[in-house]
N, C-alpha and C positions, 0 to 999 in steps of 0.2 A: 519675529516672523519664522526664524529657523526652528525655534522650539515648537511652534505650532505644527510645522511640517513634520518634524521628527515624531511628535506625539501622534499625529494622524497616521503616519506610516506604521508606527508600532501597534496602534489599536487595530488597524486593518489586518496586520500580520497575525495578531492574536485571534482575531475573529475568524480568520481562515483556518487556523489550527484547531479551533473549537469544533469544527465540522469534520474532523478527520479522526479515524480510529486506527489502532495498531493491534496486530495479533502476531504472536510468535508461535511457530509450530513446525511439525515434521511433514514433509510432502509425501503423500501416498500415491498421487497421480497428477500428471500434467499432460493435457491434450493441446498440442500446438494448433490444431485445426479450429477448435472452439475457444482457445486461449483461456482455458479453465484450469485452475490449480485446486486440488482437493487436499486438505490436511488430515492428519490422523484423528483429529477431533470431529471430523465429519463436515467441517466448514468448507465451503467452496467459494472461490473468488474468480471473477472474470477480469482479465487484464485489459485496461483501457488502451486505446490506440497510443502508440509512442512508448509503451513500457516494453523493454527488451529483456529477455532472459538468456544468459549465456551460462552454460554449465549446470543448469538445474537438473537434478536427478531425484528420483523417488528415494526416500530415506534421508534426503538433505534437509537441514534446518533452515528456515527462512523467517524473515520479519516482513510482514505485509502491511502496508499503509493503505487504508481504504476510505472512501467517502462514507461518513456516518449514515446509517439508514439504508445503505446499499451493499452490494457485494462487488462493487467496482474497485479493483486494486489499482491504485495510482502509482505505487512503487513496490518493488520486491527486492529485498536485500538478502543475499545468500550468506548465512552465518557460518562461522568456522566451528 
């Protein structure tokens, strides 16, 4: 029974990860009013509710996780 539960949880976790994408880039603009981040590549992402940014500056390098097929950023990590 425990193996079945562990297997099910593992499969659900992997399925969720399959629907997420990641992009790394340099920030050219961040607008807190619209919650939009624009990268040097021209890609733009909207922060979903609950994602907080502290210390984000233009020129900073970030790793953005987003929902595949959208521009909804589910997390933003500031890179060193």
